[in-house]
N, C-alpha and C positions, 0 to 999 in steps of 0.2 A: 616774613620773606623779604629779603632786601631786593629793592627794585631800582634800577637806574633809568632815568629819563634821558634819552639820547636822541640825536639827529644824525643823519648821514645823507649823502647825495644819492638821489635816485637816478633813473635811466636818463633823464633830461637835465640833470643838475639841480632839480628842485630838492629842497630839504625835506626829508621824510621823518616824521615823528615816530619814535619807537620806545618800547619798554623792554629792558633786559631783566627778566626775573631770575634771581640768583639763589642758589642754595645757601643755607646758613653755614654749612660746612664746605668741604672741598667740591669743586666742580668736576664731576665724573664724566660728563659729556655735554655737548651743546646741541640744542634743537632750534630750528627756524620754523615759525608758525605763520601760515598764510590764511587770512580770514576770508569769509564768504563775500559774495558779490554785493557791492555797495555797503557792506558792513564796516566795522572798524576793529582795531586791535583790542578795544575795551569791551567787546560784547561779552556777556557772562560766560559763554562756553570757552572762549579764548582765555579769559582770566582764570577760570577754575581749573582748566586743564594745565595751564602754565604753572599755577600755584602748586598743584599736586605733583607735577613732574619735578619742580624745583625742590619740593620736600624730599624727593627721592634722589637728589643729587644731580639732576639734569637742568642746566641753565637753559632758558627759553627766551629767544628774541621774537617779539611780536611787534609788527609795525603797520602803519596805515599806508596803503598804496597811494600813489600820486593822486592828488585831488580829493582825497577822502580823509575824514577825521581831522586830525591836526596837521596833516602833511600839506606841503605847498603844491603848486601846480594846478592845472585845470583838468578836472575829471573828463570833460567833454573831449579833450585831446588824447585821452588814453585809449589803449587797446588791450586785448588779452596778451598780446606779445609784449607790450610795455610792462604789464604786471609781472610777466616772467623775468624781464630785464631788471625790474625793481628787486625781485627775489635774488637774482644773481648779485646785484649791488649790495644787498644785505649780507649775503654770504661772504663777499669780499671784505666788508666792514668787519665781520666777525673774525675772518682769517687774519686781518691786520692786527687784531687784538690777541692773536694766538688762541682763538676759540673757534676754529673752523668747524662748521656744523657737520655732525655725523648723522643727524636725523632731520628729515623734512616732514612737517605735518601740515596738511591742507584741508580746510573746511569748505565744502561746496565748490564754488568755482576756484577757490584757493587750492582745493585738492587737484583739480585739473592743471592748475599752474605749477604745482610742485612736481607733478608727473612730467611736465614739459621741461622744467628747469633742471631736473636732476642731471642731465647730460653735461651741463655747464658748471656743475658744482662737484668737482672730483672728490672732495672729502666725504661726501654722503655715502653712508653704508646702508641706510634704511629709509623707507618712505611710508608715510601713513596718510590715508585719505579718510575723511569723514563726510559721508553723504555727498560724494563727488559725482558730477556728471561725466559720462564717458565721452561726451562731445561738447566742447565749449559753447556751441550754438544753442545748446539747451536753454541758456539763460534768456534767449530772445523771447520766450513765451511770456516773460514778465512785462514786455512792452510791445507785444505783437500788433496791437491796434495802432501803434505809432510808427510802425515800420514804413508804410507808404510815405509819411511825412519826412521821415529821416532820409529815405532814399531821394526824395524830391528836393528837400531843402538843405540837405547836408548835415542836419542835426535837428533834434526836437526835444522839448522838455517833457519828461514823463514823471509820474509819481510812483515811487517804490517804497513800500513800508511807511507810507504817510509823509514821505519827504520828496521834494522835487530834485530831479537829476537831469542833466542835459546829456543825451546820448548822441554821439556823432556817427556819421556814416562809416568812418574808418574802423570804429569798434565793431559795427555790425558786419562789415566786410571781413574783418580779421577773424571773428569767431566762426563765420560761415566757411572760411577757407582753411581753418586749422583742423588737421586730423591728428588725434592723439594716439591712435593705434601704433604707429611706428615708434613713438617715444616710449610707450608702455612695453612693447615687445623688446626694446633695446634698453630697458631701464638699468640693468646691471646693478641692482640693489634689491635687498629684501623688501617685500611689499606687504603691508597690512591694510586691508580694506574694512572699514567700520561703516555699517549702513543699517538704517532702521527699515524693516519690511513695510511699515505703514507710512513711510515718508511720502507726503503728498506733494512735495515740491520737486524732489528728484527721486524718481521711482527706483525700486530695488533692481530693476532690469539693468540700470546703469552699472551697479556693482558687479552683476554677472558679466557684462561686456568687458569691464576692466579686468576682472579675474581671468577670463578666458584668453584675453590678449596678452597677459603677463606670463613670464616664465617663472619657474620656481627659483628660490623660495618665495612663496606667496601664501597668505592666510586671509581668511574672511571670518569676521566676528559680528554677529548681529547686535544691534542696539535696541532690539525688541520694540517697545512702544514709544521710544524717544521721538520728539518732534525734530523737524529738519534743523532748527537752530540750536538744538540740544540745550533748551532753556532750563530744564530741571537740574538742580545741583547734583542730585544722585546720578543722573545719566552722565554728566560731564566727569564726575569723579570716577565712575565705572570705566569710562573710556580711557581716562588717564591711567588707571590701574592696569588695564589691559595693555596699553601702549608700553608702560614701564616694564611689565613682565615680559612682553614679547621682544622688545628691543634689546634686552640684556643678552639675547642669544646671538645678536648680530653686531652689537656695538660693545666694545670693552668698557665696563664700568668699574674699573679697578681703582679704588681710592689710594692716594699716596700713603706710604707708611708713616704713622704718626711719630713725632720725635719722642725720645724717652721721657716718661713722666707726663705725657700729654693726656688730658681727659678724653673720655669717649666722645663720639660725635653728638650732634644735637638730636634730641627726641622732640618731635613736634606733635602736640596734642591739639586737635581741632574739634570743636563742638559739632556733633553730627545730628543731634535732635534737640532743638531749642525748647521743645515741649516736655522733654524728659531729662535724662542725664547721660545719654549715650555719647561717648567720646571716641574719636578716631585717632589712633596712635601710629605714627610712622617713625621708625628708627633707621636712619640711613636709607639706601636705595632698595633693600630687599626685605625688611622686616616690618610686618604690619600686624596690629592687634586692635581690639576694641575694649573699652572699659565701660562699665555701667554700674547701676545700683540694683539691688533686688526690688521686686515689685512692691514689697511691703514698705520700701523707703521712697516710692515714687518713681523708680526706674522701670526698665523693661527687661532686666535680667539677661541681656544679650552679650554680656562679657563679664570678666572678673571685676570686682570692686577695686578701688584704689588700694585699699589695704590688702586685698588679695594679691595685687602685683607686688607690694612690699614683701609679703610673706613668700611669694614665689622667688623674688630676688634673693632672699635669705636662704631658702631651701636650695636653689640652684647653685649659689656660691658655696654653700656648705659642701654639697656633693662634689663640686669641681675641686675644691681645696683638698678634700679627703682623697680623691682619686689621684691628684697630682702627687701627693706625698707617698701614697702606697705604690704608685708607679715608679717613683724615684727609688724607693726602697726595695722594689721587686717582691713585694708581699702578695700573697695569694688572695687578693680581694676580687671576688667575682661580680658583685653587684652592690648598689647603694640605694636605699630609699630614705627620703627625708620627709616627715610629716611636720607641717608648721601650722599652729593655731595662734590667732591674735585676739587679745582681749584688753580692755581697759580695766586695770585693777588698782586697788588702793596701794600706795607706795609701800606701806608697812607689810602688806601681804607678799610683796615681791622682795622683801628683805632689805628695803632701803629706808634709811633714817630720814625721811622727808614727808611732808604732808601732801595731800591731794592724790590724784590718780596718775598712773603712768601706763605706758604701753608695755604689755607683757606678751612676748613671743615664746610660745612653748614648742620646743623642737624635739622630735623623736626620730632617732636615727637607727636604721636597720642595716647591718653589714652582713653580706653573705660570702661564704668561702671559708676554707680551713685556716682561719686566723687563730693565733694563740691569744690568751687573755691579755698578755702584755701588749700585743699588737692592737687589739681592740681598744684597750685603754688609751694607747698613744694616739690612735686615730680619733677617738672621742676628744682628746685634748687638742688635736690639730683643728677640729671643727671650730673651736672658739677663736682660731686665728684667721678664719675666713674674713676677707676685707669688708663684706657687707655687714657681718656680725660686728666688726669693730666700728663701722660707721654708725650703726644703730646704738651701740653702747656709748660711743663717744659723743662729741658735739659737732654738729654740722652748721656751716654758715651759709645762709641763703640770701642772695641779693635779687631784687626785683626791679625791672624798669618797664615803663609804659612806652610801647612803640606807636608811631603815628598810624592812624587808621588809613586803610587803603583799599 
């Protein structure tokens, strides 16, 4: 996944650190991701969800709010409203690059921020919240013991997640005075609420409140037993899958037409089980599959084997090629079935004058319909002209490069 490290000016002119995660292929849409309270753009949930969406063709900008992570400015001088203004600044940066965000994603307090920011980002068509509070003042329970000192002294240092933060009175006053319901009721964008029923940080009641305040179109999907920070990789990837499937209904994800002769888009294969062989396969924004090995080979048999995919490609391409020819000729072909088996055989058994073993794909084709014998023979001949058949029989050139770890 290509990632750009960028900076842009936040609400007070401080330089905010950001990462723009880009698809390997064309950018079909752009999302803006707001992280949780006192977190950063680099928490596992943000990284995993962004990577998954990028694999589906959606570019994602995630950044550190003022005073957090690698961004400039003083956290003690920020408020919930300033976070919203940082989001608007991020959207303006993207718009300047002709990548105006169509999707806002907010995690925890970031979810409350995207709900509030939507009105000032006209390009947005859809909003997603993950474990978001219905009231920004909810976060004050993290430092409620320090509230008297904050009110009396104007600021106080608190420990959150094992790290010290200086919370100012302006922040406390701002979250206590901010009401989200009007913004939610007037969202004017599709809304997806993702929340775990067992979330011990932000209770599920918050999701109910947001859902009831919003107008349609709105959706709620449970994150089951995920924790508030969505630390498990499987939970983050599930959330990303749900977001990508849902957003396609509200945001156009139409890839540009490829130039003549251009290769197909990138297929991304990601290891899903380091203890076995399960692989997650994503082809473009809409097509997903898994590959595995049989149990007898140390796998978990949850998907086709790699050679199963090769055989599938040959069978599918054969059927398509036959159909295309019969359709052009107007022949009465009612149906096609292609059975493909793969084995390693001795070259001489395959009729080749060479030593060693070669791959042998045995293909059996069944054609249904009132076809003449000449038509059947011609269609059998056409099967050998299938592009995948030619690739397997010819020579392919494979180049490999090592990308930097990230």
